[in-house]
C-alpha positions, 0 to 999 in steps of 0.5 A: 858594331860595338855598343858606341857605333850602335849609339851613333846609328841609332841617334841619326833617325827614328826606327819604325815598324815594317808592318804590323807585328804579332807577338805572344800576349800575356792574356791567355784565353779560357782554355789557356791558350796564349792570345796574340798581341798585334802591334806597331813600334816607333822607337827614337833615340835622342841620344845621352841614352834616352829614348821614346817608344811609341807602341800602338796595340791593335785588335787585328793582324792588319793594324786596321783597328787600333786599341791603344797607344802607349808613349813610353820615354826614358833611359837606355841602360846598356849592359853586357854583349848578348850571345845571339848574335856578335855585336848584340848587346843587353839593354834595359828600357827604363821608363822614368821620364813618361808613360802616356796611355791614349785608348783608341777604340770605344768598346776597349774604353767600355771594357776597361771602365767596367773593372775596378780602377785602382785608386786615383785612376779615373775612368777612361776616355776615348782618344784622351792621353793619360799620364800613368807614370808611377801609377798602379794600372793592372790592365797594362801590368804597371805598379804604383811607385815603380817605373816600367822596365823591360829587360831586352837586348839590342842588335843592328844589322844592315840598318835593321834595329832588333830587339828581342823576341817575346818569350813564347809563353808570353812572359814579359821582360820584366826581370833579367831572367826573362831577357829574351834569347832570340831577335824579333822583327826588326825596326827600319829607319824612317 
C-alpha cells in the first residue's frame, strides 16, 4: 500500500488493542532493569492528517488495574518509506491539538502528588482530566512550550494497523534517530 491507500483504510474506522500490550518502559528498577509498561490503545484517524489516540497505562499485565489515561490529539506527518516492510512509512505524531491526562488510581494520584510539581501544575485528582498541552509534566516526559511528538512508523497488513515497536532499552521515539526499527502488536478495526 502507498500512503494514500493507508489513509483511505484508516479513515474507515477506529483501531483498538487486541489485548493489553507490554512494552519496555523508560523507568528502571534500582538494579538498572527496565520496568515493563502495560497499556492499551485506541486510535482514530479523522482524515486531513489528524489523529486521536487514547492510551491507558495499567499496573498489571492483564489490564485490570488502570493507572492513567492519556488522550492525545494532533497531526500526522507522513515521511519516507520505512525499510521494515514494503508499504511501511515514517509517521510523526504531533500532539498539537490536545493532551489530556486522567489519573485512574488513587495510589498513583498520591505518588504523583508526593513529588514536587512544576510551576502551574496543581495537585492531581482522581478521575479528573487535566489539560497539559504545552505544559511541563516530568512524570509523563512533557516539557513546557513543546508539543509531544513521536517519530514512529505506520504499516497496514491484512486489515491490521501496525506502528513501531518500542526500543528494547526503553528509549522513547522522541527524536528521529530513535525511530523504531520493528513492528509492535497491531491494532484491529473496531
